[in-house]
Biotite code that builds the C-alpha atoms (Angstrom):
import biotite.structure as struc

atoms = struc.array([
    struc.Atom([190.182, 134.649, 105.055], chain_id="A", res_id=1, res_name="UNK", atom_name="CA", element="C"),
    struc.Atom([188.264, 137.914, 105.336], chain_id="A", res_id=2, res_name="UNK", atom_name="CA", element="C"),
    struc.Atom([185.260, 136.318, 103.520], chain_id="A", res_id=3, res_name="UNK", atom_name="CA", element="C"),
    struc.Atom([185.189, 133.552, 106.143], chain_id="A", res_id=4, res_name="UNK", atom_name="CA", element="C"),
    struc.Atom([185.166, 136.143, 108.944], chain_id="A", res_id=5, res_name="UNK", atom_name="CA", element="C"),
    struc.Atom([182.330, 138.028, 107.233], chain_id="A", res_id=6, res_name="UNK", atom_name="CA", element="C"),
    struc.Atom([180.351, 134.808, 106.947], chain_id="A", res_id=7, res_name="UNK", atom_name="CA", element="C"),
    struc.Atom([180.790, 133.999, 110.645], chain_id="A", res_id=8, res_name="UNK", atom_name="CA", element="C"),
    struc.Atom([179.948, 137.595, 111.548], chain_id="A", res_id=9, res_name="UNK", atom_name="CA", element="C"),
    struc.Atom([176.716, 137.344, 109.558], chain_id="A", res_id=10, res_name="UNK", atom_name="CA", element="C"),
    struc.Atom([175.837, 134.029, 111.162], chain_id="A", res_id=11, res_name="UNK", atom_name="CA", element="C"),
    struc.Atom([176.394, 135.531, 114.623], chain_id="A", res_id=12, res_name="UNK", atom_name="CA", element="C"),
    struc.Atom([174.284, 138.564, 113.735], chain_id="A", res_id=13, res_name="UNK", atom_name="CA", element="C"),
    struc.Atom([171.541, 136.267, 112.498], chain_id="A", res_id=14, res_name="UNK", atom_name="CA", element="C"),
    struc.Atom([171.555, 134.322, 115.776], chain_id="A", res_id=15, res_name="UNK", atom_name="CA", element="C"),
    struc.Atom([171.398, 137.515, 117.818], chain_id="A", res_id=16, res_name="UNK", atom_name="CA", element="C"),
    struc.Atom([168.570, 138.942, 115.759], chain_id="A", res_id=17, res_name="UNK", atom_name="CA", element="C"),
    struc.Atom([166.627, 135.689, 115.944], chain_id="A", res_id=18, res_name="UNK", atom_name="CA", element="C"),
    struc.Atom([167.053, 135.446, 119.705], chain_id="A", res_id=19, res_name="UNK", atom_name="CA", element="C"),
    struc.Atom([166.062, 139.115, 120.258], chain_id="A", res_id=20, res_name="UNK", atom_name="CA", element="C"),
    struc.Atom([162.958, 138.643, 118.174], chain_id="A", res_id=21, res_name="UNK", atom_name="CA", element="C"),
    struc.Atom([162.059, 135.398, 119.946], chain_id="A", res_id=22, res_name="UNK", atom_name="CA", element="C"),
    struc.Atom([162.766, 136.884, 123.388], chain_id="A", res_id=23, res_name="UNK", atom_name="CA", element="C"),
    struc.Atom([160.283, 139.718, 122.873], chain_id="A", res_id=24, res_name="UNK", atom_name="CA", element="C"),
    struc.Atom([162.511, 142.578, 121.799], chain_id="A", res_id=25, res_name="UNK", atom_name="CA", element="C"),
    struc.Atom([159.874, 143.685, 119.343], chain_id="A", res_id=26, res_name="UNK", atom_name="CA", element="C"),
    struc.Atom([159.304, 147.181, 120.779], chain_id="A", res_id=27, res_name="UNK", atom_name="CA", element="C"),
    struc.Atom([162.990, 147.838, 121.083], chain_id="A", res_id=28, res_name="UNK", atom_name="CA", element="C"),
    struc.Atom([163.707, 146.761, 117.492], chain_id="A", res_id=29, res_name="UNK", atom_name="CA", element="C"),
    struc.Atom([161.062, 149.129, 116.184], chain_id="A", res_id=30, res_name="UNK", atom_name="CA", element="C"),
    struc.Atom([162.238, 152.000, 118.353], chain_id="A", res_id=31, res_name="UNK", atom_name="CA", element="C"),
    struc.Atom([165.837, 151.646, 117.192], chain_id="A", res_id=32, res_name="UNK", atom_name="CA", element="C"),
    struc.Atom([164.805, 151.334, 113.530], chain_id="A", res_id=33, res_name="UNK", atom_name="CA", element="C"),
    struc.Atom([162.718, 154.528, 113.879], chain_id="A", res_id=34, res_name="UNK", atom_name="CA", element="C"),
    struc.Atom([165.645, 156.388, 115.507], chain_id="A", res_id=35, res_name="UNK", atom_name="CA", element="C"),
    struc.Atom([168.032, 155.416, 112.693], chain_id="A", res_id=36, res_name="UNK", atom_name="CA", element="C"),
    struc.Atom([165.400, 156.186, 110.027], chain_id="A", res_id=37, res_name="UNK", atom_name="CA", element="C"),
    struc.Atom([164.777, 159.649, 111.463], chain_id="A", res_id=38, res_name="UNK", atom_name="CA", element="C"),
    struc.Atom([168.489, 160.376, 111.871], chain_id="A", res_id=39, res_name="UNK", atom_name="CA", element="C"),
    struc.Atom([168.899, 159.565, 108.184], chain_id="A", res_id=40, res_name="UNK", atom_name="CA", element="C"),
    struc.Atom([166.104, 162.029, 107.332], chain_id="A", res_id=41, res_name="UNK", atom_name="CA", element="C"),
    struc.Atom([163.841, 159.396, 105.817], chain_id="A", res_id=42, res_name="UNK", atom_name="CA", element="C"),
    struc.Atom([160.084, 159.147, 106.053], chain_id="A", res_id=43, res_name="UNK", atom_name="CA", element="C"),
    struc.Atom([158.470, 155.799, 106.713], chain_id="A", res_id=44, res_name="UNK", atom_name="CA", element="C"),
    struc.Atom([157.226, 155.809, 103.143], chain_id="A", res_id=45, res_name="UNK", atom_name="CA", element="C"),
    struc.Atom([160.738, 156.380, 101.741], chain_id="A", res_id=46, res_name="UNK", atom_name="CA", element="C"),
    struc.Atom([162.367, 153.666, 103.851], chain_id="A", res_id=47, res_name="UNK", atom_name="CA", element="C"),
    struc.Atom([159.558, 151.205, 103.138], chain_id="A", res_id=48, res_name="UNK", atom_name="CA", element="C"),
    struc.Atom([159.956, 151.806, 99.404], chain_id="A", res_id=49, res_name="UNK", atom_name="CA", element="C"),
    struc.Atom([163.735, 151.290, 99.631], chain_id="A", res_id=50, res_name="UNK", atom_name="CA", element="C"),
    struc.Atom([163.233, 148.030, 101.532], chain_id="A", res_id=51, res_name="UNK", atom_name="CA", element="C"),
    struc.Atom([160.407, 146.761, 99.331], chain_id="A", res_id=52, res_name="UNK", atom_name="CA", element="C"),
    struc.Atom([157.735, 146.627, 102.048], chain_id="A", res_id=53, res_name="UNK", atom_name="CA", element="C"),
    struc.Atom([154.594, 148.626, 102.652], chain_id="A", res_id=54, res_name="UNK", atom_name="CA", element="C"),
    struc.Atom([154.782, 151.722, 104.843], chain_id="A", res_id=55, res_name="UNK", atom_name="CA", element="C"),
    struc.Atom([151.990, 150.188, 106.928], chain_id="A", res_id=56, res_name="UNK", atom_name="CA", element="C"),
    struc.Atom([154.170, 147.155, 107.641], chain_id="A", res_id=57, res_name="UNK", atom_name="CA", element="C"),
    struc.Atom([157.098, 149.410, 108.546], chain_id="A", res_id=58, res_name="UNK", atom_name="CA", element="C"),
    struc.Atom([154.854, 151.403, 110.828], chain_id="A", res_id=59, res_name="UNK", atom_name="CA", element="C"),
    struc.Atom([153.727, 148.184, 112.513], chain_id="A", res_id=60, res_name="UNK", atom_name="CA", element="C"),
    struc.Atom([157.378, 147.186, 113.046], chain_id="A", res_id=61, res_name="UNK", atom_name="CA", element="C"),
    struc.Atom([158.334, 150.603, 114.456], chain_id="A", res_id=62, res_name="UNK", atom_name="CA", element="C"),
    struc.Atom([155.376, 150.607, 116.840], chain_id="A", res_id=63, res_name="UNK", atom_name="CA", element="C"),
    struc.Atom([155.965, 147.042, 118.060], chain_id="A", res_id=64, res_name="UNK", atom_name="CA", element="C"),
    struc.Atom([152.783, 145.612, 116.596], chain_id="A", res_id=65, res_name="UNK", atom_name="CA", element="C"),
    struc.Atom([154.679, 143.081, 114.486], chain_id="A", res_id=66, res_name="UNK", atom_name="CA", element="C"),
    struc.Atom([158.112, 141.479, 114.299], chain_id="A", res_id=67, res_name="UNK", atom_name="CA", element="C"),
    struc.Atom([160.172, 141.695, 111.109], chain_id="A", res_id=68, res_name="UNK", atom_name="CA", element="C"),
    struc.Atom([161.617, 138.509, 109.748], chain_id="A", res_id=69, res_name="UNK", atom_name="CA", element="C"),
    struc.Atom([165.369, 138.247, 109.908], chain_id="A", res_id=70, res_name="UNK", atom_name="CA", element="C"),
    struc.Atom([165.476, 138.801, 106.152], chain_id="A", res_id=71, res_name="UNK", atom_name="CA", element="C"),
    struc.Atom([163.357, 141.960, 106.386], chain_id="A", res_id=72, res_name="UNK", atom_name="CA", element="C"),
    struc.Atom([165.423, 143.168, 109.349], chain_id="A", res_id=73, res_name="UNK", atom_name="CA", element="C"),
    struc.Atom([168.593, 142.776, 107.238], chain_id="A", res_id=74, res_name="UNK", atom_name="CA", element="C"),
    struc.Atom([166.984, 144.640, 104.312], chain_id="A", res_id=75, res_name="UNK", atom_name="CA", element="C"),
    struc.Atom([166.014, 147.495, 106.655], chain_id="A", res_id=76, res_name="UNK", atom_name="CA", element="C"),
    struc.Atom([169.554, 147.687, 108.032], chain_id="A", res_id=77, res_name="UNK", atom_name="CA", element="C"),
    struc.Atom([170.982, 147.697, 104.516], chain_id="A", res_id=78, res_name="UNK", atom_name="CA", element="C"),
    struc.Atom([168.565, 150.457, 103.412], chain_id="A", res_id=79, res_name="UNK", atom_name="CA", element="C"),
    struc.Atom([169.732, 152.547, 106.366], chain_id="A", res_id=80, res_name="UNK", atom_name="CA", element="C"),
    struc.Atom([173.341, 151.827, 105.320], chain_id="A", res_id=81, res_name="UNK", atom_name="CA", element="C"),
    struc.Atom([173.906, 149.931, 108.580], chain_id="A", res_id=82, res_name="UNK", atom_name="CA", element="C"),
    struc.Atom([175.152, 146.552, 109.527], chain_id="A", res_id=83, res_name="UNK", atom_name="CA", element="C"),
    struc.Atom([172.679, 144.447, 111.497], chain_id="A", res_id=84, res_name="UNK", atom_name="CA", element="C"),
    struc.Atom([175.153, 144.453, 114.385], chain_id="A", res_id=85, res_name="UNK", atom_name="CA", element="C"),
    struc.Atom([174.860, 148.240, 114.685], chain_id="A", res_id=86, res_name="UNK", atom_name="CA", element="C"),
    struc.Atom([171.141, 147.991, 115.353], chain_id="A", res_id=87, res_name="UNK", atom_name="CA", element="C"),
    struc.Atom([171.663, 145.105, 117.779], chain_id="A", res_id=88, res_name="UNK", atom_name="CA", element="C"),
    struc.Atom([174.376, 147.094, 119.604], chain_id="A", res_id=89, res_name="UNK", atom_name="CA", element="C"),
    struc.Atom([172.048, 150.075, 119.970], chain_id="A", res_id=90, res_name="UNK", atom_name="CA", element="C"),
    struc.Atom([169.350, 147.773, 121.351], chain_id="A", res_id=91, res_name="UNK", atom_name="CA", element="C"),
    struc.Atom([171.699, 146.400, 123.953], chain_id="A", res_id=92, res_name="UNK", atom_name="CA", element="C"),
    struc.Atom([172.592, 149.836, 125.339], chain_id="A", res_id=93, res_name="UNK", atom_name="CA", element="C"),
])
């Protein structure tokens, strides 16, 4: 039963992330990712390496020049030891 809840929770998070990205929440996504990265004491280079992306790409995300895919967004959240919903919640504040 718990696995089913987790699956639905992930589907809902995916839908929220997709709608935020489509609706132009690019700057806000990057800002929140930067805040969490800094609060974890990580450099862009360290986080990018943990996620498996270039630090240039991460910089572009943080500065609102590009939008991460949902998959990359989830990898970033995981590397920050967060759930995608935590980032979404912070964006909605």
